[in-house]
N, C-alpha and C positions, 0 to 999 in steps of 0.2 A: 504493500498499500504506499509505503514512504517514499518505493523507487517511482513509483507512478506521480506522485507530487511533484517529486524533485524533476522528473520527466518532464511534465506538463511545465514547471515554472522554467527550467531549462528552454522551451520550445517558447513560451510565451517570452523569454529575455531576450534572445536569439529575434525575434520578429519586432521587438522592438528595436533591437538596435538598428534593423535593416530597415525599420520605416524610418528613425531618425538620422541614416543617413539619406534619404532619399532628398532629391532635390525639389522635388514637388511634393508638397504639403497633399494629404489624403485625411476627409474629414469621414470619421467615424462615429456613428452614432448608436450605441448599443441599446436604445429605442426598437433601433429598425430590425437588429438582430432578434429581440424578441417577436414583431411583426411577423419575420420570417420563422420561426419557430411555432407561434401559433396558427400562422396562414398557411405556409407549405406548398404543396403542390397541389390545383386543380380543389382547392378548398378543403382538402384534407391536411391535418396539422402533421407536423414531423413525426411526434410522439403517435398518432395515429397511424401513421404509413411504417411505422418502424415495427409496430405490434403485427401488423398484417401481413407484411413481408415476412416477420420473424416466425409466426405461424403457419404461414404458408411454405418456407422454407427448412423449418424446424430447427434453427438456430439457438444452439445453448452459449453463454459465456462468453467468450473472444467475439466468437463471430457475430453476434449481436452486435456489439461495439463496434464490429467493423460494418454490419449491415445498417448503423444507426450514422454513422459518418457519411457514408456514400448516400444517404438519403439526405443528411444535414447537407452537402457539397451541394446534391441536385437543387433543393430547394434554395437554396444559395443564388447559385447559377442562373434560377428562375427570377428570382425576384430580381436579379441585379439587370439580366434583358429587358424584365417585362417596366417595373419602378422604378431601379436604381440609377437608370442614368447611363448606363452602360458598363460593361466588364474592366474591371481593377482587380491585379492579380491580389494584391495586398487587403483591397477591401474584401477578395473572395476569399481569403485564407484567415481573415480576420473572424469574419461573420461565421466561416463553417467550422471554426474552433468553438467560438463560443454558443452556436447551436446545438454542434456535435456534445457540449460539455451538460448542456441544458438537457439536452436530450436523454444523453445517461444519466441524469441524476447527480450530477457533481452537488449540486446545491443543496442537497439531502443529507447533511452529518448525524450520526448517531446523536440520540439523546438521552444522558443518563435518567432513570427514575427515581424521583425521589419519594421516600413513603409518608 
């Protein structure tokens, strides 16, 4: 678990450095990532599409994460071409990572119960 968190932090830092070195500024709005997550493709949200394809392919474990990442990338491309004003590689990567993390439940942390 710690290795995954460190890996995600390293990837985030790498893309942050790449964005800082870019000569043109890129406007990234996290609320758009929420819109991508909720709208998805064709009215189906990313989470719903992930569940449909996961059950169709009968995937478990790491395969589910890969399916979720592919669906997140597809939803991001769909958004960037239809409403995002054109494709930008840096926006694509950032939005895909944020949407994939949300689709995989990274925001759900285990809570300890107090009696």
